[in-house]
GUPA-893265 format. One record per residue (C-alpha): residue in three letters; residue number from 1; x, y, z. Coordinates in pm, 1 decimal. Example, Ala and Ser with C-alpha at 12.3 -4.5 7.8 and 13.67 -1.06 7.14 Angstrom:
REM GUPA-893265
ALA; 1; 1230.0; -450.0; 780.0
SER; 2; 1367.0; -106.0; 714.0
***
This chain:
REM GUPA-893265
MET; 1; 14867.2; 390.4; 1900.5
ARG; 2; 14749.1; 155.2; 2202.0
ALA; 3; 14384.3; -16.7; 2133.0
LEU; 4; 14235.9; -277.8; 2313.1
VAL; 5; 14179.2; -552.2; 2076.8
VAL; 6; 13888.6; -873.2; 2161.6
THR; 7; 14061.0; -1152.3; 1947.3
ALA; 8; 13824.9; -1424.9; 2066.3
PRO; 9; 13555.3; -1469.1; 2323.3
ARG; 10; 13679.3; -1401.4; 2667.5
THR; 11; 14053.7; -1288.0; 2488.9
ALA; 12; 14139.0; -954.0; 2492.7
GLU; 13; 14462.9; -783.4; 2481.8
VAL; 14; 14605.4; -439.0; 2425.8
GLN; 15; 14781.5; -407.6; 2099.8
GLU; 16; 14943.4; -164.9; 1863.9
VAL; 17; 14734.1; -46.8; 1604.5
PRO; 18; 14772.0; 188.2; 1327.9
ASP; 19; 14677.3; 531.2; 1378.0
PRO; 20; 14354.1; 629.9; 1242.0
ILE; 21; 14363.8; 927.5; 976.6
ALA; 22; 14030.9; 1165.8; 973.5
ALA; 23; 13889.6; 1153.0; 602.2
ALA; 24; 13657.9; 1427.6; 445.1
GLY; 25; 13369.3; 1482.1; 703.3
GLU; 26; 13550.7; 1318.4; 979.6
LEU; 27; 13716.4; 1420.0; 1304.3
LEU; 28; 14029.6; 1258.1; 1490.1
VAL; 29; 13967.2; 1259.4; 1802.0
ASP; 30; 14215.1; 1200.5; 2117.5
VAL; 31; 14015.2; 936.7; 2335.8
GLU; 32; 13970.7; 1101.2; 2693.1
ARG; 33; 13742.8; 891.6; 2881.3
VAL; 34; 13518.5; 550.0; 2789.4
GLY; 35; 13276.6; 359.4; 2960.7
ILE; 36; 13229.3; -12.9; 2965.4
CYS; 37; 12862.5; -144.1; 2962.5
GLY; 38; 12649.6; -433.5; 2940.4
THR; 39; 12705.2; -450.2; 2558.5
ASP; 40; 13088.3; -458.6; 2562.1
VAL; 41; 13054.4; -761.8; 2807.8
GLU; 42; 12817.0; -979.4; 2596.3
LEU; 43; 13046.7; -861.9; 2279.0
TYR; 44; 13354.1; -964.1; 2491.8
SER; 45; 13215.2; -1320.4; 2581.1
GLY; 46; 13059.9; -1398.5; 2231.5
GLU; 47; 12694.2; -1388.6; 2335.8
MET; 48; 12581.6; -1067.0; 2174.9
ALA; 49; 12301.2; -1127.4; 1939.5
TYR; 50; 12487.1; -951.4; 1650.3
ILE; 51; 12769.4; -1223.8; 1641.5
ASP; 52; 12539.8; -1491.2; 1599.9
GLN; 53; 12334.9; -1287.6; 1323.0
GLY; 54; 12705.8; -1246.3; 1145.8
ARG; 55; 12684.0; -873.0; 1179.0
THR; 56; 12981.9; -844.9; 1419.2
HIS; 57; 13295.5; -1047.5; 1408.5
PHE; 58; 13644.1; -1125.3; 1586.3
PRO; 59; 13856.7; -921.1; 1625.6
LEU; 60; 13649.8; -647.8; 1791.9
ARG; 61; 13709.7; -307.1; 1922.9
LEU; 62; 13487.6; -185.8; 2178.6
GLY; 63; 13384.0; 112.8; 2339.1
HIS; 64; 13079.6; 360.3; 2245.9
GLU; 65; 13033.0; 571.2; 2551.7
TRP; 66; 13313.9; 807.9; 2504.1
THR; 67; 13474.0; 1161.8; 2535.9
GLY; 68; 13769.3; 1317.1; 2357.5
ARG; 69; 13927.7; 1592.4; 2220.0
VAL; 70; 13905.1; 1672.3; 1843.4
VAL; 71; 14290.8; 1707.4; 1735.9
ALA; 72; 14242.5; 1675.0; 1341.7
ALA; 73; 13958.5; 1740.2; 1077.2
GLY; 74; 13959.5; 1590.0; 732.8
SER; 75; 13800.1; 1846.4; 586.4
ASP; 76; 13889.3; 2226.2; 600.4
HIS; 77; 13547.5; 2369.0; 678.3
ASP; 78; 13541.6; 2135.6; 1014.4
GLU; 79; 13873.4; 2282.9; 1132.4
SER; 80; 13671.8; 2507.2; 1383.6
TRP; 81; 13619.2; 2166.0; 1560.5
VAL; 82; 13976.4; 2126.3; 1664.5
GLY; 83; 14093.9; 2173.1; 2013.0
SER; 84; 13694.0; 2114.5; 2107.3
ARG; 85; 13595.6; 1824.8; 2359.7
VAL; 86; 13306.0; 1619.0; 2182.9
THR; 87; 13118.0; 1306.3; 2215.9
GLY; 88; 12932.0; 1089.4; 1946.7
ASP; 89; 12657.4; 931.8; 1841.3
THR; 90; 12682.1; 543.1; 1838.4
MET; 91; 12451.3; 467.8; 1552.9
LEU; 92; 12578.4; 627.8; 1242.0
GLY; 93; 12299.3; 638.7; 979.1
CYS; 94; 12351.0; 643.5; 614.3
GLY; 95; 12189.0; 985.7; 551.3
ARG; 96; 12021.4; 857.0; 255.6
CYS; 97; 11729.2; 603.4; 349.1
GLY; 98; 11338.6; 680.3; 457.0
TYR; 99; 11425.7; 627.1; 856.6
CYS; 100; 11759.0; 867.8; 835.3
GLN; 101; 11569.7; 1107.4; 636.7
ARG; 102; 11292.3; 1093.9; 883.0
GLY; 103; 11554.3; 1171.5; 1149.4
HIS; 104; 11537.1; 777.0; 1267.4
HIS; 105; 11908.9; 729.1; 1189.6
HIS; 106; 11938.5; 514.2; 1484.5
VAL; 107; 11710.0; 221.6; 1331.2
CYS; 108; 11856.7; 288.0; 972.7
PRO; 109; 11919.3; -66.5; 852.3
THR; 110; 12271.7; -21.7; 687.3
ARG; 111; 12391.6; 184.9; 992.6
PHE; 112; 12686.4; 176.3; 1151.6
GLU; 113; 12728.9; 91.4; 1538.2
VAL; 114; 13047.0; 228.1; 1693.7
GLY; 115; 13233.7; -12.2; 1853.4
ILE; 116; 12959.4; -302.6; 1832.3
LEU; 117; 12891.6; -374.7; 1451.9
ASP; 118; 13136.9; -429.8; 1222.9
GLY; 119; 13299.5; -125.5; 1042.7
TRP; 120; 13338.1; 111.5; 1267.1
ALA; 121; 13635.1; 65.7; 1551.9
GLY; 122; 13511.1; 162.6; 1920.1
ALA; 123; 13683.9; 401.0; 2163.6
LEU; 124; 13890.6; 189.1; 2363.0
ALA; 125; 14157.0; 313.6; 2206.8
GLU; 126; 14399.6; 631.1; 2234.3
LYS; 127; 14258.4; 780.8; 1920.9
MET; 128; 13936.7; 721.5; 1733.2
LEU; 129; 13749.6; 900.8; 1435.7
VAL; 130; 13372.3; 990.1; 1436.4
PRO; 131; 13181.3; 1159.2; 1146.0
THR; 132; 13134.2; 1538.7; 1185.8
ARG; 133; 12785.4; 1524.1; 1145.7
PHE; 134; 12740.6; 1282.2; 1436.1
ALA; 135; 12974.2; 1488.4; 1683.5
TYR; 136; 12829.0; 1660.1; 1987.3
SER; 137; 13037.6; 1962.2; 2148.9
ILE; 138; 13038.4; 1945.6; 2530.5
PRO; 139; 13092.4; 2241.9; 2722.2
GLU; 140; 13410.4; 2287.1; 2950.9
SER; 141; 13177.0; 2343.6; 3237.0
VAL; 142; 13084.0; 1974.1; 3201.8
SER; 143; 13332.5; 1721.0; 3381.0
VAL; 144; 13518.7; 1445.6; 3188.4
THR; 145; 13320.2; 1199.1; 3374.2
ALA; 146; 13004.9; 1325.9; 3298.3
ALA; 147; 13101.1; 1402.4; 2948.8
ALA; 148; 13175.1; 992.3; 2887.2
LEU; 149; 12797.2; 946.4; 3057.3
VAL; 150; 12623.1; 1118.9; 2765.6
GLU; 151; 12552.7; 813.5; 2580.7
PRO; 152; 12398.2; 602.0; 2808.4
ALA; 153; 12204.4; 931.0; 2948.2
GLY; 154; 12058.8; 983.1; 2614.1
ASN; 155; 11909.3; 647.4; 2641.2
SER; 156; 11771.3; 758.6; 3024.8
LEU; 157; 11639.9; 1064.5; 2901.7
ARG; 158; 11457.4; 905.4; 2624.1
ALA; 159; 11266.7; 669.7; 2839.4
VAL; 160; 11160.1; 944.2; 3097.3
ARG; 161; 11046.2; 1156.0; 2802.0
ALA; 162; 10870.7; 830.4; 2684.9
ALA; 163; 10691.0; 779.6; 3010.8
ALA; 164; 10520.6; 1127.5; 3001.9
ILE; 165; 10607.5; 1235.7; 3342.6
GLU; 166; 10394.0; 1533.6; 3503.6
PRO; 167; 10516.2; 1671.2; 3850.5
GLY; 168; 10361.9; 1464.6; 4142.0
HIS; 169; 10350.4; 1118.4; 3933.3
GLN; 170; 10442.8; 815.7; 4056.3
VAL; 171; 10737.5; 679.1; 3876.6
LEU; 172; 10895.4; 356.2; 3939.8
VAL; 173; 11246.7; 254.4; 3780.3
LEU; 174; 11278.0; -107.2; 3773.1
GLY; 175; 11674.6; -157.3; 3752.8
SER; 176; 11913.6; 7.0; 3964.4
GLY; 177; 12220.5; 28.2; 3710.5
THR; 178; 12359.0; 293.5; 3485.1
ILE; 179; 12062.8; 351.6; 3314.2
GLY; 180; 11821.6; 317.9; 3587.2
LEU; 181; 12007.2; 563.0; 3800.7
LEU; 182; 12025.1; 810.0; 3523.1
ALA; 183; 11665.6; 773.4; 3429.8
ALA; 184; 11570.3; 838.8; 3838.4
GLN; 185; 11799.5; 1172.1; 3796.0
PHE; 186; 11603.6; 1268.3; 3505.6
ALA; 187; 11281.8; 1183.8; 3662.1
LEU; 188; 11367.3; 1370.2; 3943.0
ALA; 189; 11419.4; 1696.7; 3701.8
GLU; 190; 11099.8; 1671.7; 3599.0
GLY; 191; 10930.7; 1677.2; 3956.3
ALA; 192; 10837.0; 1305.5; 3987.2
ASP; 193; 10795.7; 1114.2; 4286.7
VAL; 194; 11028.3; 883.9; 4199.7
HIS; 195; 11077.8; 493.4; 4327.7
VAL; 196; 11382.5; 289.1; 4206.3
ALA; 197; 11379.0; -93.4; 4279.2
GLY; 198; 11686.7; -286.8; 4224.5
VAL; 199; 11891.4; -620.1; 4379.6
ARG; 200; 12208.4; -446.0; 4532.9
GLU; 201; 12169.2; -227.4; 4843.5
GLY; 202; 12496.1; -52.9; 4721.7
SER; 203; 12331.6; 68.0; 4420.9
LEU; 204; 12011.1; 153.6; 4629.1
GLU; 205; 12214.0; 358.5; 4892.4
LEU; 206; 12364.1; 550.5; 4570.9
ALA; 207; 12006.8; 623.6; 4447.8
ARG; 208; 11913.0; 762.6; 4758.5
SER; 209; 12216.7; 987.9; 4784.5
LEU; 210; 12093.7; 1114.1; 4443.9
GLY; 211; 11749.5; 1211.7; 4599.2
VAL; 212; 11541.4; 912.3; 4530.5
ARG; 213; 11313.8; 886.2; 4844.0
HIS; 214; 11193.6; 546.6; 4775.8
THR; 215; 11397.8; 273.0; 4715.4
GLY; 216; 11360.4; -123.0; 4783.8
THR; 217; 11434.4; -502.1; 4609.7
ILE; 218; 11267.2; -608.2; 4322.6
ASP; 219; 11102.4; -912.0; 4496.0
ASP; 220; 10951.4; -649.1; 4742.2
LEU; 221; 10749.0; -551.4; 4456.7
ARG; 222; 10622.1; -929.2; 4311.4
GLY; 223; 10265.9; -924.1; 4369.8
ASP; 224; 10162.8; -590.0; 4374.2
ARG; 225; 9945.2; -442.9; 4098.3
ASN; 226; 9834.6; -84.3; 3951.6
ARG; 227; 10075.1; 118.9; 4196.1
PHE; 228; 10255.4; 361.9; 3938.1
ASP; 229; 10149.7; 602.7; 3675.9
ALA; 230; 10484.8; 539.8; 3487.8
VAL; 231; 10734.1; 243.5; 3494.6
ILE; 232; 11060.1; 218.9; 3346.2
GLU; 233; 11203.3; -133.8; 3270.8
ALA; 234; 11573.2; -103.3; 3304.6
THR; 235; 11695.6; -458.5; 3388.4
SER; 236; 11843.9; -720.0; 3218.1
ASN; 237; 11597.7; -997.3; 3422.3
ASP; 238; 11357.7; -1163.8; 3168.8
GLY; 239; 11063.2; -1163.7; 3427.5
GLY; 240; 11138.0; -728.5; 3444.4
PRO; 241; 10886.4; -650.3; 3153.9
ALA; 242; 10558.8; -852.4; 3307.1
LEU; 243; 10642.2; -709.8; 3638.3
ALA; 244; 10653.6; -361.5; 3498.6
VAL; 245; 10337.0; -412.5; 3319.5
ALA; 246; 10138.8; -533.2; 3639.6
LEU; 247; 10251.1; -242.6; 3840.4
THR; 248; 10144.0; -16.8; 3570.8
LYS; 249; 9792.8; 185.9; 3659.2
PRO; 250; 9539.9; 185.3; 3411.0
ALA; 251; 9577.2; 460.8; 3153.1
GLY; 252; 9969.4; 474.6; 3256.7
ARG; 253; 10275.4; 438.2; 3079.0
VAL; 254; 10586.1; 129.4; 3076.8
VAL; 255; 10885.9; 174.7; 2884.3
PHE; 256; 11102.8; -95.4; 2790.8
ILE; 257; 11472.8; 6.1; 2790.9
GLY; 258; 11638.0; -306.1; 2974.9
LEU; 259; 11760.3; -615.3; 2750.0
SER; 260; 11782.0; -961.5; 2852.4
SER; 261; 11956.5; -1251.9; 2715.5
THR; 262; 11646.4; -1454.9; 2664.0
PRO; 263; 11292.8; -1345.4; 2539.5
SER; 264; 11101.5; -1148.4; 2780.0
LEU; 265; 10715.5; -1251.8; 2748.7
VAL; 266; 10455.5; -1008.7; 2848.6
ASP; 267; 10053.9; -1083.3; 2846.1
THR; 268; 9943.7; -820.2; 2604.0
ARG; 269; 9553.2; -839.8; 2722.6
GLU; 270; 9692.6; -674.6; 3037.0
ILE; 271; 9826.9; -395.8; 2818.0
ALA; 272; 9518.3; -377.5; 2607.5
LEU; 273; 9237.4; -397.2; 2920.4
LYS; 274; 9465.6; -145.1; 3097.5
ASP; 275; 9492.0; 86.9; 2781.3
ILE; 276; 9862.7; 128.8; 2904.1
THR; 277; 10119.7; 297.1; 2636.1
ALA; 278; 10406.2; 90.9; 2599.3
VAL; 279; 10709.5; 226.1; 2442.5
GLY; 280; 11037.2; 37.1; 2365.0
ILE; 281; 11374.1; 238.7; 2341.0
LEU; 282; 11656.7; 122.6; 2132.7
SER; 283; 11919.2; 397.0; 2122.7
GLY; 284; 11979.4; 747.5; 2301.4
SER; 285; 12054.9; 920.0; 1937.3
PRO; 286; 11761.2; 1150.0; 1991.1
GLY; 287; 11833.7; 1219.4; 2379.0
LEU; 288; 12182.1; 1273.8; 2360.9
SER; 289; 12152.4; 1722.2; 2293.8
GLY; 290; 11897.2; 1704.4; 2587.3
ALA; 291; 12144.1; 1491.5; 2825.8
ILE; 292; 12438.9; 1717.0; 2747.1
GLU; 293; 12209.8; 2027.8; 2821.2
SER; 294; 12119.9; 1863.2; 3135.5
PHE; 295; 12455.3; 1832.9; 3249.3
ALA; 296; 12538.0; 2155.1; 3159.6
THR; 297; 12283.2; 2365.7; 3378.8
GLY; 298; 12330.1; 2080.0; 3639.5
ALA; 299; 11964.6; 1977.2; 3633.0
VAL; 300; 12124.0; 1628.4; 3611.0
VAL; 301; 12499.7; 1566.0; 3802.6
PRO; 302; 12582.7; 1183.9; 3734.9
ASP; 303; 12957.2; 1173.8; 3820.2
SER; 304; 12890.7; 963.8; 4152.4
LEU; 305; 12759.6; 683.3; 3900.8
VAL; 306; 13122.8; 609.4; 3803.4
SER; 307; 13311.0; 369.9; 4046.1
GLU; 308; 13654.6; 358.4; 3939.3
VAL; 309; 13877.4; 487.2; 3644.4
ILE; 310; 14115.2; 209.9; 3485.6
SER; 311; 14346.5; 166.7; 3246.3
LEU; 312; 14307.4; -26.4; 2913.0
GLU; 313; 14528.0; -337.3; 3026.6
ASP; 314; 14291.1; -348.3; 3328.3
VAL; 315; 13949.2; -345.4; 3104.9
PRO; 316; 13921.8; -752.1; 3066.8
SER; 317; 13942.7; -788.9; 3460.7
ARG; 318; 13621.6; -601.4; 3467.6
LEU; 319; 13463.3; -758.5; 3141.3
GLU; 320; 13501.6; -1085.7; 3335.9
GLY; 321; 13294.9; -880.3; 3621.7
HIS; 322; 13576.9; -801.2; 3868.4
ARG; 323; 13572.8; -497.8; 4067.2
GLY; 324; 13905.1; -299.6; 4163.9
GLU; 325; 13959.2; -317.3; 4571.7
SER; 326; 13890.8; 86.7; 4605.4
ALA; 327; 13627.7; 61.1; 4359.1
GLY; 328; 13319.9; 277.2; 4467.5
PRO; 329; 12955.9; 209.5; 4480.8
GLY; 330; 12872.8; 331.3; 4123.1
PRO; 331; 12784.6; 82.1; 3829.3
LYS; 332; 12993.9; 241.9; 3582.2
VAL; 333; 13353.4; 178.7; 3511.4
HIS; 334; 13540.3; 440.3; 3305.6
VAL; 335; 13815.8; 389.5; 3117.2
ASP; 336; 14127.4; 639.5; 3059.4
PRO; 337; 14325.0; 503.7; 2748.3
TRP; 338; 14613.9; 702.7; 2857.2
LEU; 339; 14682.1; 560.5; 3199.4
THR; 340; 14952.8; 253.1; 3232.0
ALA; 341; 14874.4; -79.0; 3310.8
GLY; 342; 14772.9; -89.2; 3696.0
GLU; 343; 14725.5; 308.4; 3724.7
TRP; 344; 14344.3; 381.2; 3819.0
ASP; 345; 14182.7; 652.0; 3986.2
PRO; 346; 13930.1; 488.3; 4241.3
HIS; 347; 13698.6; 831.5; 4281.7
GLY; 348; 13624.8; 862.1; 3890.8
***
């Protein structure tokens, strides 16, 4: 089968690799769609912290936001999965440690991370494996585009839940990338008065098309204080977390889901003196079922976040930051591993 292989920093190519075979407790999936995210970019460039820590090594097989159809099962009792559209958790916990036993497998110290940590090849390929216990069925009513957005949506839904939103709350989403715009949609579904701040006018216009009434640049907010009941910090800017704390009202909540490449410094005295509840979000794992349900009911329709659908051969240029000439305004690029080189759908 064909798969994208990152052989060294900033060097990637499509290679023929052996077809995976489902072992007991695993499903073999024909991949239909894969999203590219910032983690993939950092792995491709060699800047991901896991590489320096020796937890990830080249060559790499990327891709952890995906959907596909099950074509084979490694165990007879899993045959009912064959033919189903599925997605899967990125965090594959051991299932035995205290974290896993308490339902926190996404922080299991010996977990695999699909397409990120060594040991489990990612979805930028024609086929992949997923453990049955980490597979999620996708209703046929959910588009293939939305199905491949379940993983980032799980992160965003967790962030919104952590913000403890009540109808009418003033909620700010800092960052208008995929996670931020999905968080805005989930917050709107909770009845919040949502504000989105970003840096690109195109993404802010997209936020407005999704129903966000208040948009502006992050720079517009600097110097303001105590404006919002909750702030979801979803930027990659190392100044974002401190700004989020400043903008949160006393007794409010701030949720940190964005990650910068350098340390983000926050004055914890401000958190304590304002009696702010601060929450960190690592993974979408506990939010995947809720994201699927929201997509299935139509409470959240995320498809417009995808700007284009490209082939495996086109992935390196997108990892370098290039966009297709006819790409839409959405922040997310999707990949169809079965497309031929140069063939792509500008509408997602």
